[in-house]
A tleap script that builds the chain and sets N, CA, C and O, in Angstrom:
source leaprc.protein.ff14SB
mol = sequence {
  NMET ARG ASN VAL ARG ASN ASN LEU PHE ILE
  ALA SER TRP LEU CYS ILE ILE ILE SER SER
  GLY ILE ILE PHE ALA ASP PRO ALA TYR ILE
  ALA ILE GLY ALA PRO ILE GLY LEU ALA GLY
  ALA VAL MET PHE LEU LEU ALA PHE VAL ARG
  ILE GLU GLU PRO LYS PRO LEU SER GLU LYS
  GLU ILE LEU ASP TRP THR PRO GLU VAL GLY
  ARG LEU PRO GLU GLY ALA GLU GLY SER VAL
  MET TYR ARG ILE ASP THR THR LEU ASP GLU
  PRO VAL ARG THR SER VAL LEU CYS GLY LYS
  CYS GLY GLU LEU THR TRP LEU ASP GLY PRO
  ARG PRO ARG THR PHE ILE CYS ILE GLY CYS
  ASP MET MET LEU TRP ASP LYS PRO GLU ASP
  ASP GLU GLU CGLU
}
set mol.1.N position { -2.381 -9.788 16.321 }
set mol.1.CA position { -1.334 -9.196 16.791 }
set mol.1.C position { -0.754 -7.947 15.859 }
set mol.1.O position { -0.495 -8.049 14.660 }
set mol.2.N position { -0.627 -6.928 16.541 }
set mol.2.CA position { -0.089 -5.641 15.922 }
set mol.2.C position { 1.360 -5.306 16.198 }
set mol.2.O position { 1.862 -5.503 17.305 }
set mol.3.N position { 2.026 -4.797 15.172 }
set mol.3.CA position { 3.271 -4.213 15.217 }
set mol.3.C position { 4.405 -5.419 15.769 }
set mol.3.O position { 5.290 -5.287 16.615 }
set mol.4.N position { 4.097 -6.410 15.109 }
set mol.4.CA position { 5.048 -7.606 15.508 }
set mol.4.C position { 6.390 -7.394 14.921 }
set mol.4.O position { 7.298 -8.017 15.471 }
set mol.5.N position { 6.690 -6.663 13.945 }
set mol.5.CA position { 8.160 -6.326 13.534 }
set mol.5.C position { 8.702 -5.430 14.470 }
set mol.5.O position { 9.823 -5.660 14.923 }
set mol.6.N position { 8.061 -4.431 14.829 }
set mol.6.CA position { 8.617 -3.395 15.724 }
set mol.6.C position { 8.892 -4.057 16.890 }
set mol.6.O position { 9.994 -3.871 17.405 }
set mol.7.N position { 8.016 -4.875 17.464 }
set mol.7.CA position { 8.263 -5.674 18.721 }
set mol.7.C position { 9.475 -6.449 18.705 }
set mol.7.O position { 10.298 -6.329 19.613 }
set mol.8.N position { 9.661 -7.317 17.637 }
set mol.8.CA position { 10.760 -8.069 17.426 }
set mol.8.C position { 11.993 -7.323 17.398 }
set mol.8.O position { 12.963 -7.876 17.916 }
set mol.9.N position { 12.155 -6.140 16.879 }
set mol.9.CA position { 13.414 -5.150 16.837 }
set mol.9.C position { 13.633 -4.693 18.174 }
set mol.9.O position { 14.797 -4.614 18.567 }
set mol.10.N position { 12.604 -4.353 19.001 }
set mol.10.CA position { 12.876 -3.824 20.270 }
set mol.10.C position { 13.334 -4.964 21.177 }
set mol.10.O position { 14.294 -4.768 21.922 }
set mol.11.N position { 12.722 -6.116 21.162 }
set mol.11.CA position { 13.075 -7.232 21.922 }
set mol.11.C position { 14.575 -7.919 21.575 }
set mol.11.O position { 15.262 -8.544 22.383 }
set mol.12.N position { 14.865 -7.679 20.347 }
set mol.12.CA position { 16.238 -8.216 19.923 }
set mol.12.C position { 17.282 -7.403 20.400 }
set mol.12.O position { 18.348 -7.862 20.810 }
set mol.13.N position { 16.955 -6.002 20.349 }
set mol.13.CA position { 17.944 -5.057 20.817 }
set mol.13.C position { 18.176 -5.270 22.473 }
set mol.13.O position { 19.270 -5.250 23.037 }
set mol.14.N position { 17.031 -5.451 23.021 }
set mol.14.CA position { 17.073 -5.419 24.522 }
set mol.14.C position { 17.863 -6.752 24.908 }
set mol.14.O position { 18.648 -6.730 25.856 }
set mol.15.N position { 17.659 -7.856 24.200 }
set mol.15.CA position { 18.404 -9.265 24.477 }
set mol.15.C position { 19.955 -8.934 24.153 }
set mol.15.O position { 20.842 -9.372 24.886 }
set mol.16.N position { 20.192 -8.265 23.199 }
set mol.16.CA position { 21.584 -8.034 22.753 }
set mol.16.C position { 22.300 -7.234 23.844 }
set mol.16.O position { 23.388 -7.567 24.312 }
set mol.17.N position { 21.515 -6.013 24.258 }
set mol.17.CA position { 22.267 -5.227 25.401 }
set mol.17.C position { 22.368 -5.936 26.867 }
set mol.17.O position { 23.326 -5.903 27.640 }
set mol.18.N position { 21.165 -6.559 27.025 }
set mol.18.CA position { 21.195 -7.399 28.280 }
set mol.18.C position { 22.328 -8.408 28.290 }
set mol.18.O position { 23.016 -8.513 29.305 }
set mol.19.N position { 22.553 -9.128 27.263 }
set mol.19.CA position { 23.535 -10.200 27.202 }
set mol.19.C position { 25.115 -9.619 27.216 }
set mol.19.O position { 26.053 -10.227 27.731 }
set mol.20.N position { 25.202 -8.460 26.619 }
set mol.20.CA position { 26.348 -7.796 26.607 }
set mol.20.C position { 26.777 -7.370 27.984 }
set mol.20.O position { 27.906 -7.566 28.433 }
set mol.21.N position { 25.789 -6.769 28.625 }
set mol.21.CA position { 25.820 -6.339 30.116 }
set mol.21.C position { 26.324 -7.483 31.066 }
set mol.21.O position { 27.208 -7.296 31.902 }
set mol.22.N position { 25.748 -8.573 30.887 }
set mol.22.CA position { 25.927 -9.830 31.683 }
set mol.22.C position { 27.413 -10.202 31.415 }
set mol.22.O position { 28.235 -10.304 32.325 }
set mol.23.N position { 27.693 -10.394 30.113 }
set mol.23.CA position { 29.016 -11.006 29.726 }
set mol.23.C position { 30.106 -9.959 30.282 }
set mol.23.O position { 31.042 -10.335 30.987 }
set mol.24.N position { 29.917 -8.668 29.925 }
set mol.24.CA position { 31.029 -7.718 30.338 }
set mol.24.C position { 31.112 -7.530 31.890 }
set mol.24.O position { 32.178 -7.242 32.435 }
set mol.25.N position { 29.965 -7.703 32.564 }
set mol.25.CA position { 30.077 -7.514 34.048 }
set mol.25.C position { 30.912 -8.548 34.620 }
set mol.25.O position { 31.788 -8.217 35.419 }
set mol.26.N position { 30.734 -9.826 34.288 }
set mol.26.CA position { 31.386 -10.880 34.791 }
set mol.26.C position { 31.548 -12.028 33.852 }
set mol.26.O position { 30.599 -12.782 33.633 }
set mol.27.N position { 32.765 -12.198 33.263 }
set mol.27.CA position { 32.851 -13.338 32.088 }
set mol.27.C position { 32.529 -14.657 32.684 }
set mol.27.O position { 32.427 -15.596 31.895 }
set mol.28.N position { 32.355 -14.879 33.928 }
set mol.28.CA position { 31.935 -16.251 34.318 }
set mol.28.C position { 30.463 -16.604 34.039 }
set mol.28.O position { 30.042 -17.760 34.045 }
set mol.29.N position { 29.743 -15.553 33.804 }
set mol.29.CA position { 28.437 -15.707 33.392 }
set mol.29.C position { 28.154 -15.842 31.851 }
set mol.29.O position { 27.020 -15.682 31.399 }
set mol.30.N position { 29.173 -16.124 31.115 }
set mol.30.CA position { 29.123 -16.340 29.676 }
set mol.30.C position { 27.893 -17.353 29.272 }
set mol.30.O position { 27.141 -17.252 28.302 }
set mol.31.N position { 27.909 -18.390 30.328 }
set mol.31.CA position { 26.818 -19.483 29.844 }
set mol.31.C position { 25.401 -18.824 29.961 }
set mol.31.O position { 24.439 -19.418 29.474 }
set mol.32.N position { 25.244 -17.666 30.564 }
set mol.32.CA position { 23.952 -17.106 30.740 }
set mol.32.C position { 23.770 -15.980 29.631 }
set mol.32.O position { 22.706 -15.898 29.018 }
set mol.33.N position { 24.758 -15.174 29.401 }
set mol.33.CA position { 24.676 -14.175 28.432 }
set mol.33.C position { 24.703 -14.651 27.058 }
set mol.33.O position { 23.932 -14.093 26.278 }
set mol.34.N position { 25.427 -15.550 26.634 }
set mol.34.CA position { 25.628 -16.029 25.196 }
set mol.34.C position { 24.230 -16.387 24.744 }
set mol.34.O position { 23.764 -15.717 23.822 }
set mol.35.N position { 23.468 -17.396 25.295 }
set mol.35.CA position { 22.092 -17.837 24.727 }
set mol.35.C position { 21.101 -16.671 24.574 }
set mol.35.O position { 20.212 -16.637 23.722 }
set mol.36.N position { 21.354 -15.699 25.510 }
set mol.36.CA position { 20.451 -14.563 25.497 }
set mol.36.C position { 20.828 -13.569 24.120 }
set mol.36.O position { 19.962 -13.130 23.364 }
set mol.37.N position { 22.071 -13.358 23.994 }
set mol.37.CA position { 22.746 -12.747 22.826 }
set mol.37.C position { 22.307 -13.325 21.638 }
set mol.37.O position { 21.920 -12.597 20.724 }
set mol.38.N position { 22.317 -14.717 21.514 }
set mol.38.CA position { 21.985 -15.379 20.295 }
set mol.38.C position { 20.482 -15.390 20.073 }
set mol.38.O position { 20.041 -15.423 18.924 }
set mol.39.N position { 19.736 -15.365 21.054 }
set mol.39.CA position { 18.229 -15.248 20.800 }
set mol.39.C position { 17.830 -13.893 20.288 }
set mol.39.O position { 16.936 -13.708 19.463 }
set mol.40.N position { 18.640 -12.870 20.901 }
set mol.40.CA position { 18.520 -11.494 20.227 }
set mol.40.C position { 18.977 -11.233 18.883 }
set mol.40.O position { 18.384 -10.399 18.198 }
set mol.41.N position { 20.046 -11.911 18.409 }
set mol.41.CA position { 20.317 -12.016 17.028 }
set mol.41.C position { 19.488 -12.761 16.173 }
set mol.41.O position { 19.212 -12.343 15.048 }
set mol.42.N position { 19.046 -13.888 16.634 }
set mol.42.CA position { 17.971 -14.514 15.815 }
set mol.42.C position { 16.465 -13.771 15.669 }
set mol.42.O position { 15.744 -13.822 14.672 }
set mol.43.N position { 16.199 -13.099 16.872 }
set mol.43.CA position { 15.049 -12.170 16.671 }
set mol.43.C position { 15.278 -11.074 15.802 }
set mol.43.O position { 14.354 -10.692 15.085 }
set mol.44.N position { 16.478 -10.466 15.764 }
set mol.44.CA position { 16.727 -9.289 14.970 }
set mol.44.C position { 16.617 -9.690 13.474 }
set mol.44.O position { 16.074 -8.905 12.697 }
set mol.45.N position { 17.133 -10.938 13.014 }
set mol.45.CA position { 16.960 -11.481 11.663 }
set mol.45.C position { 15.544 -11.695 11.242 }
set mol.45.O position { 15.112 -11.325 10.150 }
set mol.46.N position { 14.793 -12.350 12.215 }
set mol.46.CA position { 13.406 -12.523 12.052 }
set mol.46.C position { 12.644 -11.057 11.917 }
set mol.46.O position { 11.710 -10.940 11.124 }
set mol.47.N position { 12.981 -10.214 12.533 }
set mol.47.CA position { 12.436 -8.821 12.543 }
set mol.47.C position { 12.737 -8.141 11.125 }
set mol.47.O position { 11.916 -7.448 10.524 }
set mol.48.N position { 14.034 -8.437 10.673 }
set mol.48.CA position { 14.528 -7.734 9.381 }
set mol.48.C position { 13.876 -8.416 8.268 }
set mol.48.O position { 13.550 -7.725 7.303 }
set mol.49.N position { 13.619 -9.770 8.258 }
set mol.49.CA position { 13.088 -10.445 7.068 }
set mol.49.C position { 11.494 -10.374 7.086 }
set mol.49.O position { 10.873 -10.776 6.103 }
set mol.50.N position { 10.888 -9.906 8.107 }
set mol.50.CA position { 9.498 -9.945 8.207 }
set mol.50.C position { 8.816 -8.795 7.439 }
set mol.50.O position { 9.245 -7.644 7.517 }
set mol.51.N position { 7.698 -9.147 6.661 }
set mol.51.CA position { 7.019 -8.075 5.869 }
set mol.51.C position { 5.912 -7.749 6.687 }
set mol.51.O position { 5.198 -8.645 7.136 }
set mol.52.N position { 5.663 -6.371 6.962 }
set mol.52.CA position { 4.670 -5.784 7.741 }
set mol.52.C position { 3.339 -6.000 6.879 }
set mol.52.O position { 3.352 -5.819 5.662 }
set mol.53.N position { 2.162 -6.405 7.587 }
set mol.53.CA position { 0.908 -6.607 7.018 }
set mol.53.C position { 0.210 -5.352 6.698 }
set mol.53.O position { 0.180 -4.535 7.618 }
set mol.54.N position { -0.292 -5.063 5.721 }
set mol.54.CA position { -0.940 -3.905 5.487 }
set mol.54.C position { -2.257 -3.784 6.291 }
set mol.54.O position { -2.935 -4.785 6.520 }
set mol.55.N position { -2.620 -2.534 6.721 }
set mol.55.CA position { -3.708 -2.352 7.618 }
set mol.55.C position { -4.944 -2.132 6.598 }
set mol.55.O position { -4.912 -1.371 5.631 }
set mol.56.N position { -5.971 -2.887 6.967 }
set mol.56.CA position { -7.194 -2.767 6.088 }
set mol.56.C position { -7.769 -1.307 6.372 }
set mol.56.O position { -7.638 -0.769 7.472 }
set mol.57.N position { -8.314 -0.805 5.465 }
set mol.57.CA position { -9.063 0.631 5.378 }
set mol.57.C position { -10.486 0.457 6.005 }
set mol.57.O position { -11.161 -0.565 5.883 }
set mol.58.N position { -10.825 1.476 6.626 }
set mol.58.CA position { -12.159 1.527 7.356 }
set mol.58.C position { -13.002 2.025 6.168 }
set mol.58.O position { -12.490 2.574 5.193 }
set mol.59.N position { -14.257 1.815 6.296 }
set mol.59.CA position { -15.316 2.230 5.363 }
set mol.59.C position { -15.218 3.736 5.051 }
set mol.59.O position { -15.241 4.241 3.928 }
set mol.60.N position { -15.102 4.377 6.255 }
set mol.60.CA position { -14.820 5.950 6.061 }
set mol.60.C position { -13.671 6.091 5.113 }
set mol.60.O position { -13.838 6.658 4.032 }
set mol.61.N position { -12.557 5.620 5.455 }
set mol.61.CA position { -11.365 5.987 4.732 }
set mol.61.C position { -11.555 5.483 3.160 }
set mol.61.O position { -10.975 6.123 2.283 }
set mol.62.N position { -12.220 4.546 2.874 }
set mol.62.CA position { -12.612 4.151 1.491 }
set mol.62.C position { -13.457 5.192 0.805 }
set mol.62.O position { -13.201 5.511 -0.356 }
set mol.63.N position { -14.473 5.745 1.486 }
set mol.63.CA position { -15.359 6.770 1.133 }
set mol.63.C position { -14.661 8.017 0.905 }
set mol.63.O position { -14.913 8.642 -0.125 }
set mol.64.N position { -13.819 8.456 1.732 }
set mol.64.CA position { -13.000 9.721 1.784 }
set mol.64.C position { -11.851 9.626 0.723 }
set mol.64.O position { -11.338 10.711 0.448 }
set mol.65.N position { -11.341 8.499 0.061 }
set mol.65.CA position { -10.238 8.481 -0.723 }
set mol.65.C position { -10.597 9.160 -2.027 }
set mol.65.O position { -11.697 9.005 -2.557 }
set mol.66.N position { -9.639 9.912 -2.524 }
set mol.66.CA position { -9.764 10.527 -3.867 }
set mol.66.C position { -8.464 10.456 -4.548 }
set mol.66.O position { -7.411 10.618 -3.933 }
set mol.67.N position { -8.525 10.196 -5.912 }
set mol.67.CA position { -7.175 10.243 -6.656 }
set mol.67.C position { -6.656 11.655 -6.841 }
set mol.67.O position { -7.329 12.616 -6.467 }
set mol.68.N position { -5.558 11.783 -7.370 }
set mol.68.CA position { -4.900 13.024 -7.471 }
set mol.68.C position { -5.671 13.483 -8.835 }
set mol.68.O position { -5.866 12.718 -9.780 }
set mol.69.N position { -6.093 14.888 -8.790 }
set mol.69.CA position { -6.826 15.561 -9.857 }
set mol.69.C position { -5.852 16.416 -10.645 }
set mol.69.O position { -4.933 16.953 -10.026 }
set mol.70.N position { -5.964 16.586 -11.910 }
set mol.70.CA position { -5.110 17.233 -12.848 }
set mol.70.C position { -5.102 16.710 -14.264 }
set mol.70.O position { -5.512 15.585 -14.546 }
set mol.71.N position { -4.633 17.543 -15.118 }
set mol.71.CA position { -4.575 17.068 -16.476 }
set mol.71.C position { -3.484 15.912 -16.854 }
set mol.71.O position { -2.402 15.945 -16.269 }
set mol.72.N position { -3.687 15.107 -17.614 }
set mol.72.CA position { -2.714 14.024 -17.918 }
set mol.72.C position { -2.116 14.323 -19.120 }
set mol.72.O position { -2.712 14.991 -19.965 }
set mol.73.N position { -0.822 13.830 -19.318 }
set mol.73.CA position { -0.138 14.065 -20.671 }
set mol.73.C position { -0.796 13.443 -21.871 }
set mol.73.O position { -1.588 12.530 -21.635 }
set mol.74.N position { -0.614 13.755 -22.988 }
set mol.74.CA position { -1.087 13.148 -24.067 }
set mol.74.C position { -0.541 11.928 -24.290 }
set mol.74.O position { 0.657 11.713 -24.107 }
set mol.75.N position { -1.510 10.895 -24.769 }
set mol.75.CA position { -1.097 9.612 -25.249 }
set mol.75.C position { -0.422 9.439 -26.362 }
set mol.75.O position { 0.028 10.460 -26.882 }
set mol.76.N position { -0.191 8.247 -26.964 }
set mol.76.CA position { 0.478 8.016 -28.099 }
set mol.76.C position { -0.337 8.510 -29.521 }
set mol.76.O position { -1.495 8.174 -29.771 }
set mol.77.N position { 0.372 9.241 -30.261 }
set mol.77.CA position { -0.257 9.913 -31.342 }
set mol.77.C position { -1.369 10.862 -31.011 }
set mol.77.O position { -2.400 10.972 -31.675 }
set mol.78.N position { -1.091 11.497 -29.994 }
set mol.78.CA position { -2.094 12.621 -29.504 }
set mol.78.C position { -3.437 12.153 -28.973 }
set mol.78.O position { -4.374 12.950 -29.012 }
set mol.79.N position { -3.627 10.884 -28.461 }
set mol.79.CA position { -4.943 10.351 -27.999 }
set mol.79.C position { -5.017 10.888 -26.605 }
set mol.79.O position { -4.019 11.295 -26.010 }
set mol.80.N position { -6.176 10.879 -26.117 }
set mol.80.CA position { -6.491 11.374 -24.727 }
set mol.80.C position { -6.505 10.284 -23.711 }
set mol.80.O position { -7.240 9.301 -23.802 }
set mol.81.N position { -5.635 10.505 -22.703 }
set mol.81.CA position { -5.392 9.611 -21.657 }
set mol.81.C position { -6.412 9.769 -20.738 }
set mol.81.O position { -6.918 10.890 -20.691 }
set mol.82.N position { -6.913 8.754 -19.857 }
set mol.82.CA position { -7.825 8.890 -18.814 }
set mol.82.C position { -7.358 7.816 -17.605 }
set mol.82.O position { -6.519 6.948 -17.846 }
set mol.83.N position { -7.904 7.941 -16.450 }
set mol.83.CA position { -7.492 7.141 -15.349 }
set mol.83.C position { -8.835 6.718 -14.794 }
set mol.83.O position { -9.769 7.517 -14.728 }
set mol.84.N position { -8.929 5.486 -14.403 }
set mol.84.CA position { -9.956 4.660 -13.809 }
set mol.84.C position { -9.632 4.188 -12.649 }
set mol.84.O position { -8.612 3.500 -12.694 }
set mol.85.N position { -10.216 4.314 -11.395 }
set mol.85.CA position { -9.911 3.723 -10.152 }
set mol.85.C position { -11.394 3.179 -9.630 }
set mol.85.O position { -12.424 3.840 -9.498 }
set mol.86.N position { -11.195 1.894 -9.399 }
set mol.86.CA position { -12.519 1.247 -8.802 }
set mol.86.C position { -12.226 0.552 -7.440 }
set mol.86.O position { -11.234 -0.176 -7.401 }
set mol.87.N position { -12.941 0.691 -6.382 }
set mol.87.CA position { -12.778 0.159 -5.108 }
set mol.87.C position { -13.113 -1.149 -5.377 }
set mol.87.O position { -14.044 -1.498 -6.103 }
set mol.88.N position { -12.179 -2.032 -4.657 }
set mol.88.CA position { -12.524 -3.481 -4.520 }
set mol.88.C position { -13.447 -3.885 -3.363 }
set mol.88.O position { -14.166 -4.881 -3.439 }
set mol.89.N position { -13.403 -3.037 -2.231 }
set mol.89.CA position { -14.379 -3.383 -1.099 }
set mol.89.C position { -15.465 -2.665 -1.241 }
set mol.89.O position { -15.468 -1.706 -2.013 }
set mol.90.N position { -16.634 -3.038 -0.471 }
set mol.90.CA position { -17.843 -2.422 -0.536 }
set mol.90.C position { -17.509 -1.003 0.270 }
set mol.90.O position { -16.606 -0.863 1.095 }
set mol.91.N position { -18.371 -0.072 -0.128 }
set mol.91.CA position { -19.222 0.067 -1.292 }
set mol.91.C position { -18.319 0.324 -2.716 }
set mol.91.O position { -17.352 1.085 -2.751 }
set mol.92.N position { -18.739 -0.330 -3.694 }
set mol.92.CA position { -17.847 -0.195 -4.823 }
set mol.92.C position { -18.176 1.146 -5.648 }
set mol.92.O position { -19.290 1.491 -6.042 }
set mol.93.N position { -17.131 1.728 -5.797 }
set mol.93.CA position { -17.198 3.232 -6.486 }
set mol.93.C position { -16.197 3.271 -7.530 }
set mol.93.O position { -15.157 2.619 -7.429 }
set mol.94.N position { -16.479 4.060 -8.608 }
set mol.94.CA position { -15.567 4.165 -9.723 }
set mol.94.C position { -15.314 5.706 -9.794 }
set mol.94.O position { -16.246 6.500 -9.671 }
set mol.95.N position { -14.019 6.102 -9.998 }
set mol.95.CA position { -13.603 7.443 -10.345 }
set mol.95.C position { -13.048 7.357 -11.705 }
set mol.95.O position { -12.399 6.375 -12.064 }
set mol.96.N position { -13.315 8.479 -12.561 }
set mol.96.CA position { -12.721 8.537 -13.912 }
set mol.96.C position { -12.170 9.901 -13.867 }
set mol.96.O position { -12.787 10.866 -13.416 }
set mol.97.N position { -10.935 9.938 -14.372 }
set mol.97.CA position { -10.120 11.255 -14.384 }
set mol.97.C position { -9.961 11.444 -15.973 }
set mol.97.O position { -9.410 10.593 -16.672 }
set mol.98.N position { -10.440 12.514 -16.423 }
set mol.98.CA position { -10.166 12.986 -17.905 }
set mol.98.C position { -8.737 13.580 -18.141 }
set mol.98.O position { -8.358 14.555 -17.493 }
set mol.99.N position { -8.132 13.110 -18.867 }
set mol.99.CA position { -6.798 13.698 -19.064 }
set mol.99.C position { -6.753 15.043 -19.705 }
set mol.99.O position { -5.942 15.910 -19.382 }
set mol.100.N position { -7.758 15.190 -20.725 }
set mol.100.CA position { -7.900 16.518 -21.485 }
set mol.100.C position { -8.129 17.663 -20.687 }
set mol.100.O position { -7.493 18.700 -20.878 }
set mol.101.N position { -9.077 17.544 -19.719 }
set mol.101.CA position { -9.674 18.781 -19.091 }
set mol.101.C position { -9.372 18.566 -17.379 }
set mol.101.O position { -9.459 19.476 -16.554 }
set mol.102.N position { -9.053 17.345 -17.119 }
set mol.102.CA position { -8.719 17.251 -15.648 }
set mol.102.C position { -9.956 17.042 -14.703 }
set mol.102.O position { -9.864 17.001 -13.476 }
set mol.103.N position { -11.114 16.915 -15.408 }
set mol.103.CA position { -12.503 16.687 -14.615 }
set mol.103.C position { -12.405 15.240 -13.913 }
set mol.103.O position { -12.012 14.249 -14.529 }
set mol.104.N position { -12.749 15.220 -12.737 }
set mol.104.CA position { -12.789 13.944 -11.959 }
set mol.104.C position { -14.432 13.766 -11.629 }
set mol.104.O position { -15.151 14.568 -11.033 }
set mol.105.N position { -14.783 12.521 -12.180 }
set mol.105.CA position { -16.136 11.993 -12.038 }
set mol.105.C position { -16.301 10.969 -11.249 }
set mol.105.O position { -15.526 10.022 -11.390 }
set mol.106.N position { -17.236 10.913 -10.335 }
set mol.106.CA position { -17.430 9.614 -9.464 }
set mol.106.C position { -18.847 8.855 -9.995 }
set mol.106.O position { -19.900 9.391 -10.339 }
set mol.107.N position { -18.558 7.652 -9.950 }
set mol.107.CA position { -19.762 6.835 -10.512 }
set mol.107.C position { -20.034 5.725 -9.236 }
set mol.107.O position { -19.078 5.270 -8.607 }
set mol.108.N position { -21.255 5.393 -8.968 }
set mol.108.CA position { -21.499 4.193 -8.164 }
set mol.108.C position { -21.436 2.845 -8.863 }
set mol.108.O position { -22.055 2.669 -9.913 }
set mol.109.N position { -20.760 1.966 -8.350 }
set mol.109.CA position { -20.729 0.670 -8.961 }
set mol.109.C position { -19.468 0.561 -9.858 }
set mol.109.O position { -18.773 1.571 -9.960 }
set mol.110.N position { -19.110 -0.558 -10.513 }
set mol.110.CA position { -17.980 -0.779 -11.375 }
set mol.110.C position { -17.871 0.077 -12.608 }
set mol.110.O position { -18.784 0.835 -12.936 }
set mol.111.N position { -16.730 -0.046 -13.303 }
set mol.111.CA position { -16.548 0.693 -14.567 }
set mol.111.C position { -17.803 0.547 -15.535 }
set mol.111.O position { -18.372 -0.531 -15.703 }
set mol.112.N position { -18.132 1.580 -16.076 }
set mol.112.CA position { -19.360 1.676 -17.104 }
set mol.112.C position { -18.887 1.132 -18.489 }
set mol.112.O position { -17.694 1.170 -18.790 }
set mol.113.N position { -19.737 0.679 -19.239 }
set mol.113.CA position { -19.501 0.136 -20.643 }
set mol.113.C position { -19.097 1.294 -21.503 }
set mol.113.O position { -18.294 1.054 -22.403 }
set mol.114.N position { -19.559 2.563 -21.346 }
set mol.114.CA position { -19.112 3.685 -22.255 }
set mol.114.C position { -18.968 4.927 -21.118 }
set mol.114.O position { -19.466 4.904 -19.992 }
set mol.115.N position { -18.323 5.796 -21.583 }
set mol.115.CA position { -18.154 7.083 -20.697 }
set mol.115.C position { -17.896 8.161 -21.605 }
set mol.115.O position { -17.189 8.025 -22.604 }
set mol.116.N position { -18.517 9.343 -21.239 }
set mol.116.CA position { -18.437 10.442 -21.915 }
set mol.116.C position { -18.071 11.647 -20.776 }
set mol.116.O position { -18.812 11.873 -19.819 }
set mol.117.N position { -16.953 12.301 -21.003 }
set mol.117.CA position { -16.523 13.256 -19.965 }
set mol.117.C position { -17.483 14.402 -19.926 }
set mol.117.O position { -17.824 15.027 -20.930 }
set mol.118.N position { -17.953 14.672 -18.556 }
set mol.118.CA position { -19.016 15.801 -18.413 }
set mol.118.C position { -18.344 17.297 -18.420 }
set mol.118.O position { -18.998 18.340 -18.451 }
set mol.119.N position { -17.008 17.210 -18.388 }
set mol.119.CA position { -16.383 18.574 -18.615 }
set mol.119.C position { -16.144 19.030 -19.942 }
set mol.119.O position { -16.360 20.193 -20.281 }
set mol.120.N position { -15.634 18.004 -20.826 }
set mol.120.CA position { -15.218 18.468 -22.165 }
set mol.120.C position { -15.989 17.592 -23.247 }
set mol.120.O position { -15.589 17.609 -24.411 }
set mol.121.N position { -17.053 16.853 -22.891 }
set mol.121.CA position { -17.825 16.170 -23.784 }
set mol.121.C position { -16.985 15.309 -24.701 }
set mol.121.O position { -17.349 15.090 -25.857 }
set mol.122.N position { -15.828 14.803 -24.180 }
set mol.122.CA position { -15.017 13.863 -24.910 }
set mol.122.C position { -15.241 12.530 -24.565 }
set mol.122.O position { -15.072 12.186 -23.395 }
set mol.123.N position { -15.675 11.553 -25.598 }
set mol.123.CA position { -15.886 10.091 -25.345 }
set mol.123.C position { -14.503 9.415 -25.012 }
set mol.123.O position { -13.623 9.240 -25.855 }
set mol.124.N position { -14.412 9.059 -23.695 }
set mol.124.CA position { -13.224 8.420 -23.343 }
set mol.124.C position { -13.030 6.794 -23.766 }
set mol.124.O position { -11.962 6.293 -24.120 }
set mol.125.N position { -14.191 6.168 -23.655 }
set mol.125.CA position { -14.207 4.775 -24.232 }
set mol.125.C position { -15.620 4.484 -24.610 }
set mol.125.O position { -16.543 5.107 -24.085 }
set mol.126.N position { -15.811 3.582 -25.480 }
set mol.126.CA position { -17.142 3.148 -25.850 }
set mol.126.C position { -17.498 1.661 -25.855 }
set mol.126.O position { -18.541 1.197 -26.318 }
set mol.127.N position { -16.408 0.900 -25.228 }
set mol.127.CA position { -16.705 -0.536 -25.031 }
set mol.127.C position { -15.757 -0.977 -24.023 }
set mol.127.O position { -14.670 -0.410 -23.910 }
set mol.128.N position { -16.124 -2.034 -23.223 }
set mol.128.CA position { -15.248 -2.473 -22.118 }
set mol.128.C position { -14.039 -3.067 -22.588 }
set mol.128.O position { -14.076 -3.538 -23.725 }
set mol.129.N position { -12.851 -3.149 -21.868 }
set mol.129.CA position { -11.714 -3.705 -22.139 }
set mol.129.C position { -11.696 -5.101 -22.577 }
set mol.129.O position { -10.873 -5.518 -23.391 }
set mol.130.N position { -12.651 -5.862 -22.011 }
set mol.130.CA position { -12.860 -7.336 -22.160 }
set mol.130.C position { -13.145 -7.620 -23.502 }
set mol.130.O position { -12.816 -8.683 -24.027 }
set mol.131.N position { -13.791 -6.642 -24.135 }
set mol.131.CA position { -14.302 -6.911 -25.584 }
set mol.131.C position { -13.520 -6.485 -26.842 }
set mol.131.O position { -13.804 -6.710 -28.019 }
set mol.132.N position { -12.224 -5.661 -26.201 }
set mol.132.CA position { -11.344 -5.309 -27.161 }
set mol.132.C position { -10.464 -6.377 -27.686 }
set mol.132.O position { -10.044 -7.206 -26.879 }
set mol.133.N position { -10.143 -6.461 -28.887 }
set mol.133.CA position { -9.234 -7.457 -29.353 }
set mol.133.C position { -7.728 -7.047 -29.490 }
set mol.133.O position { -7.410 -5.884 -29.742 }
set mol.134.N position { -6.911 -7.949 -29.330 }
set mol.134.CA position { -5.514 -7.470 -29.220 }
set mol.134.C position { -5.005 -7.483 -30.627 }
set mol.134.O position { -3.851 -7.131 -30.869 }
savepdb mol mol.pdb
quit
């Protein structure tokens, strides 16, 4: 089911409007209008608290995605910052953005063990995060 939240909002407002019309047209029909109005109020609350499910990306959208390119600010004590993005869905690709020169490099597969920026020849890391001691 798609757009459940939007449909609940629309249906709730329709129920509230219809019930108001029934009750104000002839107060004798309150037994019909009140349950419709209450159902509309309950649907409105359900729509309000419902969280919209994220739409999955298509393979084309995954392949076309690129991070923002540009220089990054200096890190602590003048260290060079970098940004790594790896897709979780197939095909697995990794992008590395060098903060010093702003060069964006694409690699097939997960994060490599070492990486030297091809734009400025700066070594960004030389061992995986898992091996670093705290």
